[in-house]
Backbone as ProteinMPNN parsed JSONL, in Angstrom:
{"seq_chain_A": "MVSVENDIEELAKLLGISKEEAHRRALQEGIRDLRLIKAIELYINNRISVKQAARIAGVNLADWFMIAQEKGLLVQIKPEEIDQELKNLE", "coords_chain_A": {"N_chain_A": [[-36.329, 54.389, -18.906], [-35.912, 56.685, -17.421], [-38.097, 56.629, -15.73], [-37.441, 54.579, -13.867], [-35.248, 55.644, -12.627], [-36.455, 57.76, -11.443], [-38.207, 56.377, -9.772], [-36.321, 55.158, -8.017], [-35.043, 57.39, -6.966], [-37.25, 58.426, -5.362], [-37.905, 56.246, -3.637], [-35.343, 56.27, -2.288], [-35.562, 58.651, -0.902], [-37.869, 58.271, 0.486], [-37.112, 56.087, 2.301], [-34.922, 57.286, 3.433], [-32.335, 56.957, 2.685], [-29.221, 56.608, 0.588], [-29.33, 57.015, -3.008], [-27.874, 55.034, -4.239], [-27.874, 53.041, -2.269], [-30.647, 52.435, -2.255], [-31.03, 51.673, -4.83], [-29.507, 49.312, -4.738], [-30.894, 47.831, -2.679], [-33.408, 47.676, -3.971], [-32.784, 45.984, -6.153], [-31.899, 43.712, -4.934], [-34.16, 42.838, -3.546], [-35.861, 42.574, -5.905], [-34.681, 40.382, -7.222], [-34.882, 38.456, -5.374], [-37.662, 38.09, -5.158], [-38.279, 37.451, -7.894], [-36.991, 35.052, -8.069], [-38.478, 33.6, -6.173], [-41.087, 33.569, -7.403], [-40.489, 32.035, -9.639], [-39.769, 29.581, -8.517], [-42.212, 28.833, -7.388], [-43.763, 28.715, -9.565], [-42.631, 26.541, -10.994], [-42.802, 24.587, -9.188], [-45.592, 24.236, -8.725], [-46.26, 23.286, -11.11], [-45.397, 20.821, -11.093], [-42.74, 20.344, -11.799], [-40.601, 20.476, -10.318], [-39.065, 19.389, -7.088], [-40.009, 19.745, -3.619], [-37.723, 20.38, -2.079], [-36.045, 21.299, -4.23], [-37.47, 23.555, -5.006], [-37.288, 25.08, -2.656], [-34.599, 25.572, -2.566], [-34.279, 27.032, -5.113], [-35.907, 29.237, -4.553], [-34.277, 30.336, -2.666], [-34.334, 29.757, 0.13], [-34.802, 27.94, 3.343], [-36.087, 24.636, 3.951], [-38.047, 24.829, 5.984], [-38.857, 27.621, 5.783], [-39.731, 27.472, 3.168], [-41.963, 25.935, 3.504], [-43.678, 27.56, 5.046], [-44.006, 29.654, 3.184], [-45.299, 28.288, 1.204], [-47.708, 27.724, 2.465], [-48.679, 30.119, 2.999], [-49.317, 30.78, 0.465], [-51.106, 29.021, -0.394], [-50.396, 26.486, -1.418], [-50.161, 23.195, -2.211], [-48.205, 20.955, -0.294], [-45.989, 18.596, -1.053], [-43.897, 16.091, 0.053], [-41.193, 13.753, -0.381], [-40.411, 10.881, 1.458], [-37.61, 10.241, 1.436], [-36.579, 12.761, 1.145], [-37.277, 13.992, 3.637], [-35.666, 12.3, 5.331], [-33.157, 13.013, 4.387], [-33.041, 15.921, 5.052], [-33.197, 15.591, 7.783], [-30.771, 14.312, 8.325], [-29.028, 16.363, 7.643], [-29.509, 18.146, 9.724], [-28.073, 17.033, 11.831]], "CA_chain_A": [[-35.186, 54.366, -17.936], [-36.163, 57.842, -16.58], [-39.061, 56.262, -14.622], [-36.916, 53.891, -12.988], [-34.501, 56.443, -11.929], [-37.347, 58.537, -10.526], [-38.631, 55.516, -8.656], [-35.207, 54.971, -7.091], [-34.989, 58.655, -6.08], [-38.461, 58.55, -4.551], [-37.552, 55.254, -2.79], [-34.392, 56.696, -1.401], [-36.197, 59.73, -0.094], [-38.854, 57.624, 1.511], [-36.271, 55.283, 3.19], [-33.964, 58.148, 4.198], [-31.044, 56.305, 2.26], [-28.933, 57.088, -0.569], [-29.828, 56.439, -4.294], [-27.132, 53.901, -4.535], [-28.483, 52.016, -1.472], [-32.033, 52.145, -2.582], [-30.873, 50.845, -6.015], [-29.007, 47.86, -4.309], [-31.951, 47.176, -2.146], [-34.514, 47.3, -4.835], [-32.252, 45.056, -6.925], [-32.03, 42.493, -4.103], [-35.715, 42.41, -3.34], [-36.328, 42.02, -7.091], [-34.12, 39.034, -7.523], [-35.58, 37.498, -4.457], [-39.089, 38.029, -5.591], [-38.233, 36.67, -9.176], [-36.722, 33.582, -7.751], [-39.574, 32.979, -5.516], [-42.006, 33.496, -8.501], [-40.124, 30.965, -10.529], [-39.79, 28.388, -7.665], [-43.691, 28.546, -7.258], [-44.322, 28.294, -10.86], [-42.006, 25.25, -11.358], [-43.413, 23.638, -8.1], [-47.076, 23.99, -8.988], [-46.393, 22.462, -12.362], [-44.741, 19.461, -10.872], [-41.501, 20.18, -12.459], [-39.307, 20.28, -9.284], [-39.6, 18.951, -5.887], [-40.072, 20.703, -2.458], [-36.255, 20.674, -1.777], [-35.634, 22.18, -5.3], [-38.212, 24.833, -4.951], [-36.714, 25.899, -1.64], [-33.241, 26.088, -3.135], [-34.402, 28.052, -6.119], [-36.398, 30.498, -3.947], [-33.232, 30.84, -1.726], [-34.822, 29.607, 1.46], [-34.586, 26.649, 3.723], [-37.281, 24.045, 3.802], [-38.949, 25.404, 6.855], [-39.375, 28.831, 5.183], [-40.581, 27.096, 1.955], [-43.305, 25.274, 3.986], [-44.348, 28.73, 5.435], [-44.382, 30.304, 1.95], [-46.399, 27.44, 0.52], [-48.942, 27.696, 3.325], [-49.292, 31.469, 2.787], [-49.653, 30.92, -1.02], [-52.277, 28.054, -0.505], [-49.939, 25.568, -2.183], [-50.238, 21.744, -1.674], [-46.732, 20.634, -0.2], [-45.749, 17.184, -1.1], [-42.594, 15.802, 0.434], [-40.923, 12.348, -0.303], [-39.764, 10.422, 2.654], [-36.172, 10.427, 1.342], [-36.276, 14.19, 1.334], [-37.3, 14.237, 5.008], [-34.575, 11.674, 5.775], [-31.95, 13.873, 4.132], [-33.003, 16.923, 5.822], [-32.828, 15.257, 9.257], [-29.299, 14.052, 8.35], [-28.409, 17.628, 7.511], [-29.546, 18.873, 10.955], [-27.325, 16.384, 12.803]], "C_chain_A": [[-35.338, 55.506, -17.003], [-37.073, 57.445, -15.384], [-38.34, 55.453, -13.528], [-35.961, 54.703, -12.075], [-35.345, 57.376, -10.877], [-37.817, 57.683, -9.373], [-37.58, 55.385, -7.614], [-35.105, 56.139, -6.287], [-36.068, 58.801, -5.056], [-38.241, 57.534, -3.408], [-36.465, 55.683, -1.72], [-34.781, 57.83, -0.392], [-37.026, 59.157, 0.965], [-38.277, 56.806, 2.666], [-35.232, 56.08, 3.894], [-32.513, 57.523, 3.822], [-30.587, 56.868, 0.95], [-29.38, 56.43, -1.885], [-29.218, 55.125, -4.547], [-27.608, 52.707, -3.661], [-29.874, 51.63, -1.874], [-31.89, 51.341, -4.034], [-30.454, 49.357, -5.673], [-30.113, 47.199, -3.678], [-33.051, 46.739, -3.063], [-34.026, 45.991, -5.826], [-32.34, 43.624, -6.144], [-33.26, 41.999, -3.961], [-36.202, 41.868, -4.76], [-35.968, 40.679, -7.548], [-34.704, 38.112, -6.532], [-36.947, 37.18, -4.802], [-39.096, 37.114, -6.945], [-37.939, 35.245, -8.967], [-37.684, 32.882, -7.023], [-40.837, 32.582, -6.453], [-41.713, 32.266, -9.238], [-40.143, 29.572, -9.713], [-41.251, 28.047, -7.586], [-44.044, 28.045, -8.47], [-43.864, 26.795, -11.308], [-42.651, 24.139, -10.432], [-44.874, 23.282, -8.435], [-47.324, 23.131, -10.328], [-45.835, 21.137, -12.318], [-43.509, 19.242, -11.617], [-40.29, 20.156, -11.549], [-40.067, 19.906, -7.968], [-39.576, 20.055, -4.771], [-38.64, 21.254, -2.24], [-35.797, 21.672, -2.928], [-36.319, 23.4, -5.289], [-37.573, 25.684, -3.854], [-35.448, 26.441, -2.039], [-33.378, 27.107, -4.14], [-34.868, 29.333, -5.486], [-35.267, 31.031, -2.912], [-33.548, 30.671, -0.304], [-34.67, 28.239, 1.958], [-36.02, 25.942, 3.592], [-38.501, 24.584, 4.773], [-39.673, 26.676, 6.34], [-40.2, 28.435, 3.988], [-41.943, 26.602, 2.437], [-44.262, 26.474, 4.47], [-44.868, 29.42, 4.237], [-45.513, 29.568, 1.242], [-47.755, 27.537, 1.226], [-49.515, 29.151, 2.908], [-49.842, 31.615, 1.418], [-50.781, 29.992, -1.278], [-51.729, 26.87, -1.452], [-49.98, 24.181, -1.496], [-48.642, 21.361, -1.595], [-46.721, 19.096, -0.159], [-44.264, 16.914, -0.97], [-42.367, 14.303, 0.409], [-40.3, 12.015, 0.949], [-38.186, 10.494, 2.579], [-35.732, 11.86, 1.52], [-36.284, 14.652, 2.837], [-36.146, 13.648, 5.652], [-33.212, 12.535, 5.552], [-31.857, 15.106, 4.866], [-32.712, 16.645, 7.359], [-31.465, 14.954, 9.422], [-28.545, 15.275, 8.322], [-28.424, 18.396, 8.894], [-28.632, 18.26, 11.93], [-25.918, 16.818, 12.716]], "O_chain_A": [[-34.938, 55.372, -15.847], [-36.862, 57.846, -14.24], [-38.632, 55.652, -12.349], [-35.897, 54.448, -10.873], [-34.97, 57.655, -9.738], [-37.85, 58.098, -8.215], [-37.881, 55.487, -6.424], [-35.073, 56.047, -5.06], [-35.799, 59.275, -3.952], [-38.384, 57.939, -2.254], [-36.623, 55.503, -0.513], [-34.352, 57.879, 0.76], [-36.928, 59.48, 2.148], [-38.788, 56.791, 3.786], [-34.681, 55.607, 4.889], [-31.601, 57.607, 4.645], [-31.358, 57.515, 0.24], [-29.804, 55.276, -1.817], [-29.878, 54.19, -5.001], [-27.74, 51.577, -4.132], [-30.192, 50.443, -1.795], [-32.665, 50.416, -4.279], [-30.958, 48.376, -6.22], [-30.37, 46.048, -4.032], [-33.568, 45.624, -2.979], [-34.828, 45.129, -6.187], [-32.778, 42.599, -6.667], [-33.503, 40.819, -4.215], [-36.872, 40.837, -4.812], [-36.745, 39.934, -8.146], [-35.011, 36.98, -6.905], [-37.345, 36.017, -4.727], [-39.856, 36.149, -7.035], [-38.526, 34.349, -9.574], [-37.794, 31.664, -7.16], [-41.476, 31.538, -6.322], [-42.626, 31.473, -9.466], [-40.52, 28.542, -10.273], [-41.51, 26.853, -7.735], [-44.628, 26.962, -8.516], [-44.621, 26.01, -11.879], [-42.962, 23.017, -10.833], [-45.27, 22.117, -8.407], [-48.327, 22.458, -10.563], [-45.777, 20.401, -13.303], [-43.21, 18.126, -12.042], [-39.161, 19.867, -11.943], [-41.273, 20.037, -7.758], [-39.146, 21.179, -5.03], [-38.425, 22.466, -2.226], [-35.243, 22.732, -2.639], [-35.654, 24.387, -5.604], [-37.331, 26.872, -4.063], [-35.192, 27.636, -1.891], [-32.62, 28.074, -4.075], [-34.343, 30.405, -5.791], [-35.42, 32.133, -2.384], [-33.023, 31.455, 0.486], [-34.425, 27.349, 1.143], [-36.995, 26.573, 3.183], [-39.664, 24.729, 4.396], [-40.894, 26.801, 6.437], [-41.278, 28.994, 3.785], [-42.961, 26.857, 1.793], [-45.48, 26.387, 4.314], [-46.048, 29.767, 4.203], [-46.497, 30.139, 0.772], [-48.808, 27.435, 0.597], [-50.679, 29.293, 2.532], [-50.719, 32.445, 1.176], [-51.417, 30.129, -2.323], [-52.526, 26.314, -2.208], [-49.835, 24.094, -0.277], [-47.909, 21.426, -2.581], [-47.366, 18.449, 0.666], [-43.459, 17.417, -1.753], [-43.135, 13.566, 1.028], [-39.644, 12.891, 1.514], [-37.54, 10.784, 3.586], [-34.629, 12.128, 1.996], [-35.503, 15.502, 3.264], [-35.562, 14.325, 6.498], [-32.358, 12.686, 6.425], [-30.766, 15.445, 5.325], [-32.057, 17.428, 8.047], [-30.901, 15.236, 10.479], [-27.467, 15.32, 8.917], [-27.512, 19.166, 9.195], [-28.369, 18.946, 12.918], [-25.082, 16.359, 13.494]]}, "name": "protein", "num_of_chains": 1, "seq": "MVSVENDIEELAKLLGISKEEAHRRALQEGIRDLRLIKAIELYINNRISVKQAARIAGVNLADWFMIAQEKGLLVQIKPEEIDQELKNLE"}
């Protein structure tokens, strides 16, 4: 636990913020990263759809497509998912 506290203190100094703010930001970023990692894992193992992956990752479909492209993932979307997204835009 001491190492984490040292990391938070160093991060706070680096960013010029309080230790509490550094802790909050680190936790937010960590949660976001873990959600993305899990969404990618489930998606590449064909356990969830594109839309489900985006939801788990906490992003919209457009952002998921960009993430998938950056990660070199094959994106497969069903026509009904496209139709639903188009309805959501109206």
